[in-house]
C-alpha positions as CSV (number, residue, x, y, z in Angstrom):
1,M,-43.2,129.5,182.8
2,E,-42.5,132.7,184.8
3,G,-44.0,132.8,188.3
4,E,-44.5,129.0,188.4
5,I,-43.7,127.4,191.8
6,G,-40.2,125.9,191.6
7,T,-38.7,128.5,189.2
8,H,-37.7,130.8,192.0
9,I,-35.9,130.2,195.3
10,C,-36.9,131.9,198.5
11,C,-34.4,134.7,199.2
12,S,-34.9,134.5,203.0
13,S,-31.5,133.7,204.5
14,G,-30.8,130.0,204.6
15,C,-34.3,128.9,203.4
16,G,-33.7,127.6,199.8
17,K,-37.3,126.5,199.3
18,P,-39.2,127.1,196.1
19,A,-40.8,130.6,196.1
20,S,-44.2,131.6,194.8
21,L,-44.6,135.0,196.5
22,A,-43.1,138.2,195.1
23,C,-42.4,141.3,197.3
24,P,-45.1,143.8,196.4
25,T,-42.9,146.8,197.3
26,C,-40.2,145.6,194.9
27,L,-42.9,145.4,192.2
28,K,-44.1,148.9,193.0
29,L,-40.6,150.3,192.8
30,G,-40.0,148.6,189.4
31,L,-37.4,146.3,190.8
32,P,-37.0,142.6,189.9
33,P,-39.1,141.2,192.8
34,S,-37.5,139.3,195.6
35,R,-39.3,136.0,196.0
36,F,-40.4,134.2,199.2
37,C,-41.8,130.7,199.9
38,G,-44.4,132.0,202.3
39,Q,-45.5,134.8,204.7
40,E,-43.4,133.5,207.5
41,C,-40.1,133.8,205.5
42,F,-41.3,137.2,204.1
43,K,-42.1,138.6,207.6
44,G,-38.9,137.1,209.1
45,Y,-36.7,138.6,206.4
46,W,-38.5,141.9,206.1
47,N,-36.3,144.0,208.3
48,V,-33.3,143.1,206.2
49,H,-35.1,143.3,202.8
50,K,-36.7,146.7,203.4
51,E,-33.2,148.2,203.5
52,L,-33.0,147.5,199.7
53,H,-36.1,149.5,199.2
54,K,-34.7,152.4,201.2
55,A,-31.4,152.3,199.3
56,V,-33.2,152.3,195.9
57,K,-35.5,155.2,197.0
58,Q,-32.5,157.2,198.3
59,A,-30.5,156.6,195.1
60,R,-33.4,157.8,193.0
61,I,-33.6,161.0,195.1
62,D,-29.9,161.5,194.9
63,V,-29.9,161.2,191.1
64,K,-32.8,163.6,190.7
65,N,-31.1,166.1,193.0
66,D,-27.6,165.9,191.6
67,L,-27.5,165.9,187.8
68,S,-23.9,167.2,187.9
69,Q,-22.9,163.5,188.3
70,L,-23.9,162.8,184.7
71,P,-21.1,162.2,182.3
72,T,-20.8,165.2,179.9
73,E,-21.8,163.2,176.8
74,F,-25.3,162.9,178.3
75,S,-25.9,166.5,179.1
76,G,-29.1,167.7,177.6
77,F,-30.3,164.1,177.0
78,N,-33.9,163.5,177.9
79,F,-34.1,160.2,179.9
80,T,-37.4,158.3,180.0
81,G,-36.9,156.3,183.3
82,N,-35.1,156.6,186.6
83,L,-31.8,154.9,185.5
84,R,-29.0,157.3,184.8
85,P,-25.3,156.7,183.8
86,Y,-22.7,157.6,186.4
87,Q,-19.5,159.5,186.0
88,K,-16.8,157.6,184.3
89,S,-13.6,157.3,186.2
90,E,-10.2,157.8,184.5
91,K,-8.9,154.9,182.5
92,K,-6.5,152.8,184.5
93,I,-3.1,152.0,183.0
94,V,-1.9,148.4,183.4
95,P,1.8,148.5,184.5
96,D,4.3,147.4,181.9
97,H,5.6,144.4,183.9
98,I,2.1,142.8,183.6
99,M,1.7,140.7,180.4
100,K,-1.1,141.8,178.2
101,P,-3.0,140.0,175.4
102,D,-2.3,141.4,171.9
103,Y,-5.9,142.9,171.7
104,A,-5.0,145.1,174.7
105,L,-2.2,146.7,172.7
106,H,-4.2,147.1,169.4
107,P,-5.8,150.5,169.0
108,L,-9.1,148.9,168.0
109,G,-8.9,146.0,170.4
110,I,-8.6,143.4,167.7
111,P,-7.1,140.0,168.8
112,L,-4.5,139.6,166.0
113,S,-3.3,136.2,167.2
114,E,-6.9,134.9,167.0
115,E,-7.4,136.4,163.5
116,R,-4.1,134.8,162.4
117,D,-5.1,131.5,163.9
118,K,-8.5,131.6,162.0
119,R,-6.7,132.2,158.7
120,T,-4.1,129.5,159.1
121,N,-6.1,126.7,160.7
122,A,-9.0,125.2,158.9
123,S,-9.5,122.4,161.4
124,I,-10.1,122.3,165.2
125,R,-6.9,123.2,167.0
126,I,-5.3,120.5,169.2
127,Y,-3.5,122.0,172.2
128,T,-0.3,120.7,173.6
129,P,-0.2,119.5,177.2
130,E,1.7,122.8,178.1
131,E,-1.0,124.9,176.4
132,I,-3.8,122.9,178.2
133,Q,-2.0,123.5,181.5
134,G,-1.8,127.3,180.7
135,I,-5.6,127.3,179.9
136,R,-6.3,125.5,183.2
137,E,-4.2,128.1,185.1
138,A,-5.9,131.0,183.3
139,C,-9.3,129.5,184.2
140,R,-8.2,129.0,187.9
141,I,-7.1,132.6,188.1
142,G,-10.3,133.8,186.4
143,R,-12.4,131.8,188.9
144,E,-10.4,133.3,191.8
145,V,-11.0,136.9,190.5
146,L,-14.8,136.2,190.1
147,D,-14.9,134.8,193.7
148,I,-13.1,137.9,195.1
149,A,-15.4,140.2,193.1
150,S,-18.6,138.4,194.1
151,A,-17.6,138.4,197.8
152,A,-17.2,142.2,197.6
153,L,-20.7,142.9,196.1
154,R,-23.1,144.8,198.2
155,P,-25.7,147.5,197.5
156,G,-24.0,150.8,196.8
157,I,-20.6,149.5,195.9
158,T,-19.1,151.1,192.8
159,C,-17.3,149.4,189.9
160,D,-14.2,151.3,190.8
161,E,-14.3,149.9,194.3
162,I,-14.8,146.4,193.0
163,D,-11.9,147.0,190.5
164,C,-9.6,148.1,193.4
165,I,-10.6,145.1,195.5
166,V,-10.0,142.6,192.7
167,S,-6.7,144.2,191.5
168,H,-5.3,144.0,195.1
169,G,-6.8,140.6,195.9
170,L,-8.7,141.9,198.9
171,V,-12.0,140.6,200.2
């Protein structure tokens, strides 16, 4: 049940205890509330946590003051809340020397190899040891990419910045 002790973990750095208190300012701002195990952790983490509130308030002011950042397909649209789409960046082109899955080359993004596999195999596919090794390697690389991306996350970072960090393997 939502709000029950034990369902949330204290967000105070290094605490990790079950949290029952919700930040009232987060609730007022309409944010998912940060949770704390008690007043001591809440007060001890407040100077760090209140920066989130400041950033959210500033972002809302910035969006209200600069509607030129809206993508053109949203011009004239009446939004009901504070959330706004941001400008889309140009589509990035993957260099030719990088292998791409068949759906990346299809104009509609259809995975032709998977479609063909579904039509020709009525049973569960059994992979060869080489295919299993390839799957393991793909999973390892995927995990590495997720680790790099998660290490870069911070308030205010853009998707383009995360994309640049991941594509260059920087942390």
